[in-house]
C-alpha positions as CSV (number, residue, x, y, z in Angstrom):
1,M,-28.4,-2.9,60.7
2,E,-27.1,-5.2,58.5
3,K,-23.2,-6.8,60.1
4,Q,-22.0,-7.1,56.1
5,I,-19.0,-5.4,54.5
6,Q,-18.1,-4.3,50.8
7,V,-15.0,-3.4,50.0
8,Q,-14.2,-2.8,46.4
9,V,-10.5,-2.1,45.4
10,E,-8.8,-0.2,42.2
11,L,-5.6,-1.3,41.2
12,T,-3.5,0.8,38.6
13,I,-0.9,-1.9,36.9
14,T,2.3,-1.1,36.3
15,P,2.8,-1.6,32.1
16,G,3.9,-5.1,31.1
17,K,3.2,-6.3,34.5
18,V,-0.3,-8.1,34.2
19,E,0.8,-11.5,33.9
20,E,2.8,-10.7,37.3
21,L,-0.4,-9.7,38.5
22,R,-2.8,-13.2,37.5
23,S,0.1,-15.6,39.1
24,Q,0.2,-13.0,42.4
25,M,-4.3,-13.1,42.2
26,L,-3.9,-17.0,41.1
27,T,-1.8,-17.7,44.5
28,I,-4.0,-14.3,46.4
29,I,-7.3,-16.3,45.9
30,E,-6.3,-19.6,46.8
31,N,-5.3,-18.7,50.4
32,V,-8.3,-16.8,50.7
33,K,-10.8,-19.4,49.4
34,A,-9.0,-22.0,51.7
35,N,-8.6,-19.8,55.0
36,E,-11.1,-17.7,55.2
37,P,-14.5,-19.0,55.0
38,D,-16.0,-16.0,56.4
39,I,-16.0,-14.3,52.6
40,T,-19.0,-14.9,50.9
41,G,-17.4,-13.0,47.6
42,Y,-14.2,-12.7,46.2
43,Q,-13.7,-11.3,42.7
44,W,-11.3,-9.9,41.0
45,Y,-11.8,-7.8,37.2
46,L,-9.7,-6.7,34.9
47,N,-10.7,-3.2,32.9
48,E,-10.7,-3.5,28.4
49,D,-7.1,-2.3,28.0
50,Q,-5.8,-4.2,31.0
51,S,-4.9,-1.3,32.8
52,K,-7.0,-1.3,36.3
53,C,-7.6,-4.5,38.1
54,Y,-11.0,-4.2,39.9
55,I,-11.2,-6.4,43.2
56,M,-14.5,-6.8,45.3
57,E,-14.7,-8.8,48.5
58,W,-18.2,-9.6,50.6
59,F,-17.3,-10.1,54.1
60,N,-19.8,-11.7,56.8
61,N,-18.7,-8.9,59.2
62,P,-16.3,-6.4,60.1
63,Q,-13.9,-9.2,62.5
64,A,-13.8,-11.2,58.8
65,W,-11.9,-8.4,57.2
66,L,-10.3,-7.5,59.9
67,T,-8.9,-11.2,59.8
68,H,-8.4,-10.7,55.4
69,L,-6.2,-7.8,56.7
70,S,-4.6,-9.4,58.4
71,N,-3.6,-12.8,56.3
72,A,-2.8,-10.2,52.9
73,Q,0.0,-8.1,54.4
74,P,2.7,-10.5,53.4
75,V,1.5,-10.8,50.1
76,L,0.5,-7.0,50.1
77,P,4.2,-5.1,49.1
78,A,4.9,-7.6,46.2
79,L,1.4,-7.0,45.1
80,F,1.3,-3.1,44.9
81,A,5.0,-3.2,43.3
82,V,3.2,-4.3,40.1
83,A,-0.2,-3.2,41.1
84,P,-0.7,0.1,43.5
85,I,-4.3,1.0,44.8
86,T,-6.0,4.0,43.6
87,R,-9.2,3.7,44.8
88,F,-10.7,1.3,48.1
89,E,-13.5,1.6,49.0
90,A,-15.7,0.4,52.1
91,F,-19.5,0.0,52.2
92,G,-20.4,-0.4,56.2
93,D,-20.9,-0.2,60.0
94,I,-17.1,-0.3,60.2
95,P,-15.7,-0.4,63.4
96,E,-13.2,2.2,64.6
97,E,-10.2,-0.8,64.8
98,V,-11.1,-2.0,61.5
99,A,-11.4,1.4,59.8
100,A,-7.8,2.9,61.7
101,A,-6.3,-1.0,59.6
102,V,-7.5,0.5,56.1
103,K,-7.1,4.3,55.9
104,P,-3.4,4.8,55.7
105,L,-3.8,2.4,52.3
106,G,-6.5,5.2,51.2
107,A,-10.3,3.8,52.5
108,V,-13.3,5.3,52.0
109,I,-15.3,4.1,54.1
110,H,-19.6,5.3,53.5
111,K,-21.9,3.9,56.4
112,Y,-24.5,2.0,56.2
113,L,-28.3,3.8,55.4
114,S,-30.9,1.2,54.5
115,G,-31.1,-2.1,52.7
116,F,-31.3,-5.5,52.6
117,I,-29.1,-8.6,51.5
118,R,-30.8,-12.3,50.6
């Protein structure tokens, strides 16, 4: 069993709000990088027409994800006003307390089956 969790979030950007999203993104990434050492990867992507943003997150363990969710709470309303969640998937052995925190946001949980991470 692997303890790592991977998360993929798709946001649909409100027309005309790409620059506002970029501004928020820079602040959020800086905060995560400075304060959340158990995130091993945290990347944001735009599709070609800049209508969707994809956030890819890698956590060392479920507690790191809970910490991230707690730290993110203050900025989520402003972020979702610019780009609401349209898809949210989490991969790994995710404890019920963590699943309960993300299911209201529409998260679909995929249980770990097999494999490895180097």
